[in-house]
N, C-alpha and C positions, 0 to 999 in steps of 0.2 A: 160579781156586782161590777157593772161598767158605767165609768164615770169619764168625763172628757181626759183626765190625765192618762187613764189606762188605753184609751185610745190613740192619745198621741205617742205614747210608749210604743205599742205596738206597730203603729205606722213607721216609727223610727226604727224600730228593730228590722222591719221588712226591708226599708231603703238602706239600712245598712248591711243587711245580708246579701242584698242585690248587688250592691257595690263590691262587695269581697267576693260574690261569685264572678262578678265582670272581670275583676283583676285576677282572678283565678284563670279565667277564660284566655285571657290576654297574654299570661304567661305562657299558658299551655301552647297559644298560638305561636309566641316567638320561639319558644324552646323547638317546637316542631320544625319550624323554618330554618332555624340554627343547625340541627343535626341533619336534616334532609336537603340541605341547602342546593346541591346540585341537582338532585331530581326533583324538586318542587320549583324550580326555578321558573318556569312557564306559569304558575300560579302568584306570580308577584304582583302584577296588578289588580287581582282580588284580594290579596292580604293589605294592599294599600287602602282599598274599600272597606274591607274589614275591621282594620284599625281606626279609620274615622268614624264607623258606625258605634264601635266599642267605644272610644272616646267621647263621643257625644254622650251615648248613654252614662258613662261614668260621669261626667260633669251633671248630667240630670239627675242622677240620684245622689251624688255629692250635695247640690244646691238644694234639693229636697229635703235630704237630712239636716242640713243646716238651718233651712226654713222651720222644719219641725222642732228643731232645740229651740229657736228663737220663739216659737209660739208657744211651747211648753214654759219656757222660763217667764215670758210676759204673764201666762196663765197662773202661773205660781204667786207672781207679785202681785197681781190683781186680785187673787184669793186671799193673800195676806192681809191686804189692805181692807 
């Protein structure tokens, strides 16, 4: 049975899973650069661009999950009234 609450919950789960996946990707990139610092030094400009893109996506997914939580809360409050 599909109602608006299940749609909100599923969208929230997707946004949170994407955020956790991006955090994992960010940690792996940082650890890779830390371990192989001398051999990957020529990739530092690409790393800065990668960090900018990942941070932007992290903020996007974080704000979307907060928006979905707010929409879910408002929808619950309206349904009670």
